[in-house]
Each structure stands twice: as structure tokens, then as C-alpha cells.
SENU-676918 format. One record per residue (C-alpha): residue number from 1; chain; y, x, z. Coordinates in steps of 0.02 Angstrom, whole numbers, plus 50000, padded with zeros to 5 digits. Example, Ala and Ser with C-alpha at 12.3 -4.5 7.8 and 13.67 -1.06 7.14 Angstrom:
<pts>
num | chaine | y | x | z
1 | A | 49775 | 50615 | 50390
2 | A | 49947 | 50684 | 50357
</pts>
This chain:
<pts>
num | chaine | y | x | z
1 | A | 50003 | 50000 | 50001
2 | A | 50174 | 50043 | 49954
3 | A | 50322 | 49988 | 50049
4 | A | 50504 | 49929 | 49976
5 | A | 50651 | 49896 | 50091
6 | A | 50565 | 49944 | 50254
7 | A | 50439 | 49785 | 50217
8 | A | 50251 | 49791 | 50160
9 | A | 50201 | 49730 | 49975
10 | A | 50018 | 49655 | 49966
11 | A | 49922 | 49693 | 49827
12 | A | 49901 | 49512 | 49744
13 | A | 49715 | 49455 | 49734
14 | A | 49611 | 49407 | 49579
15 | A | 49442 | 49291 | 49550
16 | A | 49325 | 49293 | 49420
17 | A | 49198 | 49218 | 49333
18 | A | 49071 | 49246 | 49195
19 | A | 48895 | 49303 | 49134
20 | A | 48834 | 49442 | 49237
21 | A | 48755 | 49538 | 49111
22 | A | 48705 | 49713 | 49077
23 | A | 48778 | 49807 | 48915
24 | A | 48636 | 49886 | 48827
25 | A | 48732 | 50006 | 48695
26 | A | 48661 | 50060 | 48534
27 | A | 48758 | 50161 | 48387
28 | A | 48703 | 50122 | 48228
29 | A | 48744 | 50230 | 48081
30 | A | 48749 | 50082 | 47950
31 | A | 48738 | 49878 | 47958
32 | A | 48560 | 49862 | 47896
33 | A | 48493 | 49827 | 48071
34 | A | 48639 | 49679 | 48094
35 | A | 48562 | 49607 | 47895
36 | A | 48371 | 49622 | 47987
37 | A | 48429 | 49514 | 48115
38 | A | 48565 | 49422 | 48043
39 | A | 48689 | 49469 | 48154
40 | A | 48850 | 49443 | 48074
41 | A | 48969 | 49613 | 48107
42 | A | 49089 | 49572 | 48231
43 | A | 48992 | 49419 | 48308
44 | A | 48933 | 49379 | 48480
45 | A | 48780 | 49299 | 48443
46 | A | 48658 | 49225 | 48576
47 | A | 48480 | 49257 | 48536
48 | A | 48314 | 49180 | 48640
49 | A | 48212 | 49326 | 48724
50 | A | 48071 | 49316 | 48591
51 | A | 48212 | 49373 | 48459
52 | A | 48304 | 49464 | 48595
53 | A | 48133 | 49575 | 48641
54 | A | 48092 | 49587 | 48450
55 | A | 48296 | 49691 | 48464
56 | A | 48266 | 49762 | 48594
57 | A | 48095 | 49847 | 48556
58 | A | 48191 | 49917 | 48394
59 | A | 48328 | 49975 | 48507
60 | A | 48220 | 50083 | 48603
61 | A | 48183 | 50182 | 48452
62 | A | 48353 | 50236 | 48423
63 | A | 48416 | 50276 | 48604
64 | A | 48537 | 50156 | 48722
65 | A | 48655 | 50184 | 48861
66 | A | 48640 | 50045 | 48998
67 | A | 48807 | 49989 | 49067
68 | A | 48833 | 49841 | 49189
69 | A | 48963 | 49721 | 49098
70 | A | 49018 | 49565 | 49050
71 | A | 49201 | 49506 | 48986
72 | A | 49238 | 49460 | 49143
73 | A | 49167 | 49582 | 49273
74 | A | 49243 | 49727 | 49150
75 | A | 49395 | 49638 | 49190
76 | A | 49388 | 49643 | 49381
77 | A | 49310 | 49803 | 49372
78 | A | 49470 | 49862 | 49345
79 | A | 49597 | 49770 | 49443
80 | A | 49475 | 49837 | 49566
81 | A | 49506 | 49990 | 49518
82 | A | 49684 | 49971 | 49495
83 | A | 49703 | 49927 | 49686
84 | A | 49689 | 49738 | 49663
85 | A | 49588 | 49623 | 49795
86 | A | 49441 | 49574 | 49697
87 | A | 49285 | 49469 | 49670
88 | A | 49188 | 49403 | 49545
89 | A | 49061 | 49243 | 49554
90 | A | 48913 | 49245 | 49426
91 | A | 48711 | 49245 | 49418
92 | A | 48574 | 49375 | 49404
93 | A | 48369 | 49382 | 49407
94 | A | 48290 | 49458 | 49527
95 | A | 48242 | 49604 | 49438
96 | A | 48304 | 49775 | 49397
97 | A | 48440 | 49749 | 49295
98 | A | 48500 | 49608 | 49430
99 | A | 48523 | 49761 | 49555
100 | A | 48619 | 49862 | 49444
101 | A | 48729 | 49751 | 49406
102 | A | 48753 | 49704 | 49613
103 | A | 48756 | 49893 | 49655
104 | A | 48897 | 49919 | 49529
105 | A | 49005 | 49788 | 49584
106 | A | 48992 | 49863 | 49757
107 | A | 49011 | 50024 | 49699
108 | A | 49195 | 49970 | 49631
109 | A | 49252 | 49861 | 49797
110 | A | 49238 | 49712 | 49725
111 | A | 49185 | 49563 | 49846
112 | A | 49039 | 49474 | 49722
113 | A | 48961 | 49313 | 49763
114 | A | 48790 | 49332 | 49631
115 | A | 48657 | 49197 | 49622
116 | A | 48490 | 49243 | 49610
117 | A | 48424 | 49134 | 49453
118 | A | 48251 | 49080 | 49399
119 | A | 48243 | 49181 | 49249
120 | A | 48264 | 49383 | 49219
121 | A | 48465 | 49451 | 49235
122 | A | 48561 | 49439 | 49061
123 | A | 48606 | 49571 | 48964
124 | A | 48705 | 49593 | 48813
125 | A | 48642 | 49715 | 48666
126 | A | 48797 | 49789 | 48597
127 | A | 48783 | 49871 | 48419
128 | A | 48938 | 49983 | 48398
129 | A | 48946 | 50010 | 48192
130 | A | 49080 | 50101 | 48070
131 | A | 49231 | 50203 | 48080
132 | A | 49304 | 50066 | 48193
133 | A | 49180 | 50073 | 48292
134 | A | 49159 | 49879 | 48257
135 | A | 49059 | 49792 | 48394
136 | A | 48941 | 49652 | 48378
137 | A | 48825 | 49581 | 48503
138 | A | 48663 | 49502 | 48523
139 | A | 48667 | 49423 | 48687
140 | A | 48517 | 49380 | 48781
141 | A | 48606 | 49254 | 48924
142 | A | 48436 | 49231 | 49041
143 | A | 48468 | 49198 | 49237
144 | A | 48675 | 49196 | 49207
145 | A | 48656 | 49052 | 49094
146 | A | 48597 | 48958 | 49253
147 | A | 48782 | 48941 | 49346
148 | A | 48792 | 48780 | 49389
149 | A | 48934 | 48656 | 49452
150 | A | 48844 | 48649 | 49630
151 | A | 48857 | 48818 | 49639
152 | A | 49045 | 48819 | 49671
153 | A | 49146 | 48771 | 49815
154 | A | 49323 | 48771 | 49846
155 | A | 49306 | 48910 | 49983
156 | A | 49278 | 49035 | 49835
157 | A | 49442 | 48996 | 49792
158 | A | 49523 | 49011 | 49906
159 | A | 49660 | 49162 | 49951
160 | A | 49650 | 49215 | 49777
161 | A | 49828 | 49218 | 49682
162 | A | 49749 | 49222 | 49528
163 | A | 49581 | 49178 | 49431
164 | A | 49513 | 49247 | 49272
165 | A | 49363 | 49167 | 49173
166 | A | 49305 | 49235 | 49015
167 | A | 49290 | 49138 | 48848
168 | A | 49092 | 49164 | 48850
169 | A | 49073 | 49028 | 48988
170 | A | 49144 | 48912 | 48888
171 | A | 49005 | 48873 | 48808
172 | A | 48962 | 48788 | 48985
173 | A | 49048 | 48671 | 48968
174 | A | 49044 | 48575 | 49157
175 | A | 49025 | 48745 | 49262
176 | A | 49169 | 48802 | 49175
177 | A | 49275 | 48640 | 49192
178 | A | 49220 | 48648 | 49406
179 | A | 49289 | 48839 | 49385
180 | A | 49443 | 48821 | 49323
181 | A | 49479 | 48629 | 49421
182 | A | 49450 | 48713 | 49569
183 | A | 49550 | 48876 | 49548
184 | A | 49692 | 48756 | 49476
185 | A | 49674 | 48669 | 49657
186 | A | 49679 | 48831 | 49737
187 | A | 49852 | 48867 | 49645
188 | A | 49804 | 49026 | 49560
189 | A | 49880 | 49085 | 49395
190 | A | 49744 | 49042 | 49292
191 | A | 49693 | 49150 | 49136
192 | A | 49579 | 49146 | 48991
193 | A | 49492 | 49295 | 48873
194 | A | 49433 | 49183 | 48732
195 | A | 49294 | 49322 | 48700
196 | A | 49235 | 49276 | 48533
197 | A | 49293 | 49192 | 48359
198 | A | 49118 | 49082 | 48339
199 | A | 49120 | 49030 | 48514
200 | A | 49295 | 48967 | 48498
201 | A | 49251 | 48878 | 48329
202 | A | 49105 | 48794 | 48424
203 | A | 49213 | 48753 | 48586
204 | A | 49370 | 48694 | 48514
205 | A | 49410 | 48533 | 48575
206 | A | 49338 | 48580 | 48751
207 | A | 49454 | 48749 | 48749
208 | A | 49611 | 48647 | 48698
209 | A | 49615 | 48553 | 48844
210 | A | 49570 | 48676 | 48959
211 | A | 49749 | 48779 | 48890
212 | A | 49846 | 48602 | 48897
213 | A | 49786 | 48553 | 49054
214 | A | 49740 | 48708 | 49175
215 | A | 49796 | 48894 | 49083
216 | A | 49932 | 48979 | 49123
217 | A | 49886 | 49158 | 49016
218 | A | 49797 | 49152 | 48853
219 | A | 49720 | 49315 | 48796
220 | A | 49626 | 49320 | 48624
221 | A | 49598 | 49429 | 48471
222 | A | 49674 | 49389 | 48284
223 | A | 49528 | 49297 | 48227
224 | A | 49515 | 49203 | 48415
225 | A | 49696 | 49149 | 48379
226 | A | 49657 | 49085 | 48199
227 | A | 49490 | 49028 | 48243
228 | A | 49596 | 48909 | 48377
229 | A | 49755 | 48866 | 48269
230 | A | 49716 | 48878 | 48083
231 | A | 49823 | 49011 | 48080
232 | A | 49873 | 49207 | 48073
233 | A | 49915 | 49291 | 48210
234 | A | 50111 | 49267 | 48225
235 | A | 50119 | 49103 | 48198
236 | A | 49966 | 49074 | 48299
237 | A | 50061 | 49162 | 48432
238 | A | 50179 | 49046 | 48435
239 | A | 50075 | 48883 | 48437
240 | A | 49958 | 48954 | 48572
241 | A | 50125 | 48987 | 48673
242 | A | 50188 | 48789 | 48641
243 | A | 50012 | 48772 | 48756
244 | A | 50016 | 48899 | 48881
245 | A | 50153 | 49005 | 49012
246 | A | 50075 | 49178 | 48901
247 | A | 49993 | 49197 | 48743
248 | A | 49948 | 49373 | 48723
249 | A | 49869 | 49401 | 48554
250 | A | 49768 | 49574 | 48503
251 | A | 49788 | 49671 | 48337
252 | A | 49653 | 49812 | 48388
253 | A | 49723 | 49971 | 48311
254 | A | 49895 | 49870 | 48253
255 | A | 49947 | 49827 | 48453
256 | A | 49977 | 49678 | 48529
257 | A | 50091 | 49537 | 48513
258 | A | 50150 | 49418 | 48681
259 | A | 50262 | 49278 | 48675
260 | A | 50306 | 49150 | 48836
261 | A | 50449 | 49014 | 48788
262 | A | 50575 | 49106 | 48681
263 | A | 50536 | 49277 | 48730
264 | A | 50428 | 49381 | 48591
265 | A | 50350 | 49565 | 48598
266 | A | 50282 | 49651 | 48491
267 | A | 50181 | 49802 | 48565
268 | A | 50114 | 49962 | 48471
269 | A | 49925 | 50026 | 48515
270 | A | 49938 | 50160 | 48639
271 | A | 49880 | 50328 | 48561
272 | A | 49708 | 50362 | 48580
273 | A | 49550 | 50410 | 48474
274 | A | 49432 | 50257 | 48461
275 | A | 49256 | 50297 | 48475
276 | A | 49199 | 50142 | 48542
277 | A | 49287 | 49964 | 48527
278 | A | 49164 | 49901 | 48693
279 | A | 49279 | 49817 | 48839
280 | A | 49432 | 49857 | 48759
281 | A | 49504 | 49679 | 48771
282 | A | 49441 | 49655 | 48946
283 | A | 49526 | 49805 | 49017
284 | A | 49697 | 49743 | 48928
285 | A | 49663 | 49610 | 49011
286 | A | 49656 | 49699 | 49180
287 | A | 49831 | 49794 | 49133
288 | A | 49904 | 49659 | 49101
289 | A | 49877 | 49545 | 49242
290 | A | 49887 | 49707 | 49374
291 | A | 50070 | 49725 | 49313
292 | A | 50100 | 49558 | 49314
293 | A | 50072 | 49561 | 49483
294 | A | 50168 | 49671 | 49520
295 | A | 50320 | 49546 | 49446
296 | A | 50340 | 49654 | 49294
297 | A | 50437 | 49598 | 49118
298 | A | 50314 | 49509 | 48979
299 | A | 50330 | 49673 | 48883
300 | A | 50286 | 49804 | 49012
301 | A | 50136 | 49690 | 49065
302 | A | 50087 | 49706 | 48890
303 | A | 50120 | 49895 | 48884
304 | A | 49996 | 49918 | 49030
305 | A | 49848 | 49832 | 48945
306 | A | 49883 | 49945 | 48783
307 | A | 49871 | 50097 | 48925
308 | A | 49725 | 50049 | 48980
309 | A | 49638 | 49989 | 48838
310 | A | 49670 | 50168 | 48739
311 | A | 49551 | 50250 | 48862
312 | A | 49422 | 50140 | 48860
313 | A | 49417 | 50162 | 48671
314 | A | 49381 | 50348 | 48710
315 | A | 49222 | 50318 | 48776
316 | A | 49068 | 50247 | 48743
317 | A | 49041 | 50081 | 48846
318 | A | 49175 | 49998 | 48953
319 | A | 49171 | 50130 | 49110
320 | A | 49314 | 50226 | 49090
321 | A | 49294 | 50418 | 49158
322 | A | 49402 | 50486 | 49290
323 | A | 49524 | 50597 | 49225
324 | A | 49562 | 50465 | 49095
325 | A | 49586 | 50356 | 49229
326 | A | 49693 | 50474 | 49318
327 | A | 49801 | 50489 | 49147
328 | A | 49816 | 50314 | 49114
329 | A | 49867 | 50277 | 49292
330 | A | 50000 | 50422 | 49289
331 | A | 50068 | 50338 | 49114
332 | A | 50073 | 50174 | 49210
333 | A | 50167 | 50218 | 49368
334 | A | 50281 | 50311 | 49260
335 | A | 50302 | 50162 | 49161
336 | A | 50312 | 50039 | 49299
337 | A | 50442 | 50133 | 49383
338 | A | 50561 | 50180 | 49251
339 | A | 50586 | 49993 | 49227
340 | A | 50620 | 49967 | 49411
341 | A | 50461 | 49886 | 49496
342 | A | 50351 | 49977 | 49639
343 | A | 50202 | 50055 | 49601
344 | A | 50029 | 50017 | 49680
345 | A | 49870 | 50070 | 49657
346 | A | 49708 | 50164 | 49737
</pts>
């Protein structure tokens, strides 16, 4: 904690909810494997257990890396590293992958509520292809899909300032609605990352309802914004901002745009050498929400998101190494203090 005018400034807290998954990362030389399993480049496809096992057998021949993941969990991990008291709600299986996920959350100081499901823990097989490190997902949700509205109680949401939900969870309409309504009743600022264009397309009516009624901050990329609005990025940004307080459209290597009411900014991408874009959007959201919790201007919030997302694309997977975290925190500290803010972090 830091002090300002001799008063203690309490760090605001955040709760996330989403699919508790372990990412299984595989770097591919081409997209032949994607075509074999009918996985559109850049998409997130749900696969059944049989297909998942077939893909897994093929990946073992290639060599993989295991990383505890899930979109909202990635965001919450980063907010915890920034120093925000952070919690997460999800469901895991009683197996090795579930233990790995739980251990990872404990390591980062996250206050987790992890229910145990009947099925095996969820996994997201991540295929990294091409010069732009394009990501394609084949997800078998397993126990994560068993999270039900009855699991959630008002007490889980009490005391949190922010609530962040991943778009992948909107496919479970009843659970998603229950979580958002409880967060709203608890007085949280609610943010959503739309997650994947095909998820948006399949759940458009429900997503529009949630954004109109409850969501304060919407994060999406170009394809997701088009799926949500039918418009190109800037027009989509304008349209989304009509339905929530803050709209963010991420443009990958071309930066990002943010709009709130009549205020709009374009933020260039922070310099970085991309080798894997996995987790870039999740960490951007974490940086944005962290800066927002400090009361920073809209443009600075997006710049903080840009700084931290530029670090994660330089590593394989979603875990930024210590030297890059140290560098990011120093850059963010300078940016926040240059804009009259008080930097707070671990």
C-alpha cells in the first residue's frame, strides 16, 4: 500500500468467473492439423471427449506445454500480480489437471472458489500458427461446464469492487445471468471480454441483453466487435459504447480503441516482439481494469493494457516471466505518475 496526503489508499478488489481450464500449447509449422480436425483458423471450437482425445494423441507427437489458463482466470492472475485483491469462481475435476489449476491460483494469491465436478477438468488445446502467432482453440470443457446457477450465492460477490466475466461462459446462459445479476446486486463494476467471434455469433441476443442491462465495460477484438454489431471496428466501437459505459476494441498489432460517451482514443500497440498471442486480450483487460481501479483517465487505462499485453506476446503461453513483469511495472509506474496518479502494486 502507498499513502497520499497521509491517508491509506486501499487497493480495489476484483472477482472473476469463467471456465477453469488448463491450456495445452502446441506450436505448428502450418495449418494442416487444423484442417484435419475442421478447426477454422483463429476460432474457438468446442469438441467432444472423443475428438478431444484424438487431437490430444496427435499433439503428444508434436510436443506441448501445460499452462493453467482460462480467459477470466488469466485476467485475474494478472490483477493479483498487480496487487489487487483478486478472487475467482470456477469448477474443476478431481484429477491432476484440476490440482494443477488450483495450485496455480494459490501461487498467485488468488482467493478461489473451485467447485469439484463429476467430469475431468477442462482443457483448451491451443494451436499457435503463422508469423503472426495466430491462435486457434479446441476446447473440451469437462467439469468447467458443470458450473450451475445453484453453485452461486450472494456472499461470493460481497466486498468486491469489480466483477469480470469471460465471454466463453455466456454459452451457459443461466449461470452467466445469475453471476451477472449477483455482481450487479453487490454493486460491482461489471466487465466482459467477448472471447471469440463464433461465441458472439451464437449468443448474440443474450449478449446484447446482458450488455444493455448490466455490463459497464466491454472488451472485444475486431472480429468479435463485427459479430456483435455487424460493423467495421471504429463504427462497432461507437455502436457498443451506446450500450455500455466503456467500449474497447483491440486491434492486435495495430493497437486498440476505447470510447466512453463522447471521449474516444486510439492507442498504438506497445513495442514488443510477438511469438505467441495467447492471453494478450486477457492481460490487456487486467491492465485496463487495474488502471481504472486507480482512477486513471481512459487513455491511460488503455495504455496500461497495451503495455502488459505487449509483454505476454513475447512468451509462449499466458505467464509473463519475472524480468518482463519487472519491466512492465516500471513502465506502468512511470506512465501513471506522469499522469498525476499514485502507483500501487506488489
